[in-house]
C-alpha positions in Angstrom: 12.1 15.9 30.9 15.1 15.0 28.7 15.3 16.6 25.3 17.3 15.5 22.2 18.3 17.2 19.0 18.1 15.8 15.5 21.8 15.0 15.7 21.2 13.0 19.0 18.5 11.0 17.2 20.7 10.3 14.2 23.6 9.2 16.5 21.5 7.1 18.8 19.0 5.5 16.4 20.8 5.7 13.1 17.9 7.4 11.3 18.4 9.7 8.4 17.3 13.3 8.5 14.9 12.5 5.7 13.2 9.8 7.8 13.1 12.0 10.9 11.5 14.9 8.9 9.0 12.4 7.3 7.9 11.3 10.8 7.5 15.0 11.8 5.5 15.8 8.7 3.2 12.9 9.3 2.7 14.3 12.9 3.4 11.0 14.4 6.2 12.7 16.4 5.6 16.3 17.5 8.9 17.8 18.7 9.1 21.2 20.4 11.1 24.1 19.0 14.3 25.1 21.0 16.8 27.9 20.5 17.1 29.0 16.8 13.9 27.0 16.1 15.8 23.7 16.3 13.7 20.6 16.9 13.8 19.1 20.4 12.6 15.5 20.9 11.3 13.8 24.0 12.4 10.3 25.1 9.0 9.0 24.0 9.7 10.4 20.5 12.8 8.3 20.4 10.7 5.2 21.3 8.3 6.0 18.4 11.1 6.6 15.9 12.9 3.4 17.0 9.7 1.6 16.1 9.7 3.1 12.7 13.4 2.1 12.3 12.5 -1.5 13.2 9.6 -1.6 10.7 11.9 -0.4 7.9 14.5 -3.0 9.0 11.8 -5.6 8.5 11.6 -4.3 4.9 8.2 -2.7 5.3 8.0 0.0 2.6 8.6 3.5 3.9 5.2 4.8 2.6 3.5 2.0 4.5 5.5 2.7 7.6 4.5 6.4 7.6 0.8 5.5 6.9 0.8 2.9 9.6 2.3 5.2 12.2 -0.1 7.9 11.3 -3.0 5.6 11.6 -1.8 4.3 14.9 -1.4 7.8 16.2 -5.1 8.5 15.4 -6.1 5.3 17.3 -4.2 5.9 20.5 -5.1 8.1 23.5 -3.4 11.5 24.0 -0.7 10.1 26.2 -0.2 6.5 25.3 2.3 4.2 27.2 4.6 3.9 24.2 7.1 1.6 26.0 4.2 -0.9 26.6 3.3 -1.1 22.8 4.5 -4.0 20.6 4.4 -3.2 16.9 5.3 -5.8 14.3 4.8 -6.6 10.6 2.6 -9.6 9.9 2.7 -10.4 6.3 1.4 -7.3 4.5 -0.2 -5.9 7.6 1.2 -4.0 10.7 -0.3 -5.2 13.9 -0.1 -3.4 17.3 -0.4 -5.1 20.6 -1.3 -3.1 23.7 -1.6 -5.6 26.6 -4.2 -8.2 25.6 -5.6 -6.1 22.7 -4.3 -6.4 19.1 -5.4 -4.4 16.1 -4.3 -3.8 12.5 -3.3 -0.2 11.9 -4.7 0.1 8.3 -8.3 -0.9 9.1 -8.3 -0.3 12.9 -9.9 -3.8 13.2 -9.1 -5.9 16.2 -7.1 -9.1 15.5 -8.5 -12.1 17.3 -6.2 -14.3 19.4 -7.4 -17.8 19.1 -5.6 -19.1 22.2 -7.7 -21.5 24.3 -8.3 -20.8 28.0 -10.6 -22.0 30.8 -11.8 -20.4 34.0 -10.9 -22.1 37.3 -9.2 -25.1 35.6 -6.2 -26.0 33.5 -6.6 -27.1 30.0 -3.6 -29.1 28.6 -3.4 -29.6 24.8 -1.6 -32.8 23.9 1.1 -32.6 21.2 1.2 -34.9 18.2 2.3 -38.4 19.0 6.0 -39.1 18.9 7.8 -42.4 19.1 8.4 -43.8 22.5 11.7 -42.6 23.9 11.9 -39.6 21.6 14.9 -37.3 22.4 14.7 -33.7 23.6 15.8 -32.6 20.1 13.0 -34.6 18.5 10.4 -33.1 20.9 11.8 -29.6 20.3 11.6 -30.1 16.5 8.0 -31.3 16.8 7.2 -28.3 19.0 8.7 -25.8 16.5 6.6 -27.4 13.7 3.5 -27.2 15.7 4.1 -23.6 16.8 4.6 -22.7 13.1 1.1 -24.1 12.4 -0.3 -22.3 15.5 -1.1 -25.7 17.0 -1.7 -25.4 20.8 0.0 -28.8 21.1 3.3 -26.9 20.8 3.3 -26.1 24.5 3.1 -29.8 25.5 5.8 -30.7 23.0 8.2 -28.1 24.5 7.4 -29.5 28.0 8.3 -33.0 26.8 11.6 -31.6 25.4 12.4 -30.2 28.9 11.3 -33.4 30.6 13.8 -35.3 28.3 16.6 -32.8 29.0 16.2 -30.4 31.9 19.1 -28.3 30.5 17.6 -27.7 27.1 17.8 -23.9 27.2 16.1 -23.3 23.8 13.0 -25.2 25.0 12.7 -22.9 28.0 13.1 -19.9 25.8 10.5 -20.9 23.3 8.0 -22.2 25.9 8.3 -19.1 28.0 7.8 -16.8 25.0 4.8 -18.8 23.8 3.1 -18.7 27.2 3.9 -15.0 27.4 2.3 -14.3 24.0 -0.8 -16.1 25.2 -1.1 -13.9 28.3 -0.2 -16.7 30.7 2.3 -14.6 32.5 2.6 -16.5 35.8 3.3 -19.7 33.9 5.8 -17.9 31.6 7.6 -16.4 34.6 7.9 -19.9 36.2 9.3 -21.4 33.0 11.9 -18.6 32.7 13.0 -18.9 36.4 13.2 -22.7 36.1 15.2 -22.3 32.9 17.6 -19.9 34.6 18.1 -22.3 37.5 18.9 -25.1 35.1 20.8 -23.1 32.5 22.5 -20.3 34.5 24.7 -19.2 31.5 21.8 -18.6 29.1 21.5 -14.8 28.7 18.4 -14.9 26.6 16.4 -16.5 29.5 17.4 -13.6 31.8 16.5 -11.1 29.0 13.1 -12.7 28.4 12.3 -12.7 32.1 13.3 -9.0 32.1 10.8 -8.3 29.3 8.0 -10.2 31.1 8.6 -8.3 34.4 8.9 -5.0 32.5 5.5 -5.6 30.9 4.1 -6.5 34.3 5.2 -3.2 35.7 7.8 -4.7 38.0 10.6 -2.3 37.0 13.2 -2.9 39.7 13.0 -6.7 39.1 13.0 -6.2 35.3 16.2 -4.0 35.6 17.9 -6.7 37.7 17.0 -9.4 35.1 18.3 -7.2 32.3 21.6 -6.6 34.2 22.0 -10.3 34.7 21.5 -10.9 31.0 24.2 -8.3 30.1 26.6 -9.8 32.6 26.3 -13.0 30.7 26.3 -11.4 27.2 27.0 -7.7 26.9 26.1 -7.4 23.1 22.4 -7.8 23.5 21.3 -4.6 21.8 17.6 -4.7 22.8 18.6 -5.3 26.4 20.6 -2.1 26.5 17.7 -0.3 24.9 15.1 -1.6 27.4 17.5 -0.7 30.3 17.7 2.8 28.8 13.9 3.1 29.0 13.9 2.1 32.6 16.6 4.5 33.6 14.9 7.3 31.7 11.6 6.6 33.5 13.5 6.7 36.8 15.1 10.1 35.9 18.6 8.7 35.5 19.3 10.4 32.2 23.1 9.8 32.1 22.6 6.0 32.6 19.9 6.0 30.0 22.2 7.7 27.4 25.0 5.3 28.2 22.9 2.3 27.3 21.3 4.1 24.3 24.9 4.7 23.0 25.7 1.0 23.6 22.5 0.1 21.7 23.6 2.4 18.8 27.1 0.9 18.6 25.7 -2.6 18.5 23.1 -1.8 15.9 25.8 -0.2 13.7 27.6 -3.5 13.8 
């Protein structure tokens, strides 16, 4: 198992010593003690601390970050799959998603997903009506408005945008992401792959496909998608970070550190 010092954490994630010590005191990260009683962190600890960094970057107050992480720790099993967790600020709450489950860290209450599904059949929600002959840009704008209102018609509107312009990369990106968030992974994968075929220079489509495959546990395929994204655009910080996670899981520590350092440089600006 790889081990990292406080200096490694500071250099890689850009966290202050004060923030690191706060996370230790809250017992959300539990480093071991090395020579001269120096803290030694695991790679999973780095994942947890990076989550804290992202919440702070989203301007969530430090006290709430610490409280939320402490509450989350109490709600998780002994050995949680940290890399599979998605943690985000939603208004004044912090919501955790683990697969299809979502809960709010403060209360521990589950957050309902009001997406519509059917068993053994497909349900298509029609978007708001648009003028005949609407352009791809008009359909895309409509879809974005509907998505902001959590209207299921957004999916149909994105599909119309793609029908109007098969090379509209942003429509593939948003449609795939929306399907992915609803747990419709096979449809999301098909959208990403179609988008890549039509828009081969769009790095974000490759990256999103990598995230989807990663979440599905298809690590070699995810790594390949991430590599293709970086070949198109090498300044995708989160892509470097996710590749580092995959290399670490495969025991390739040097490769993991190389991409962590690239992530750090890009985060530093």
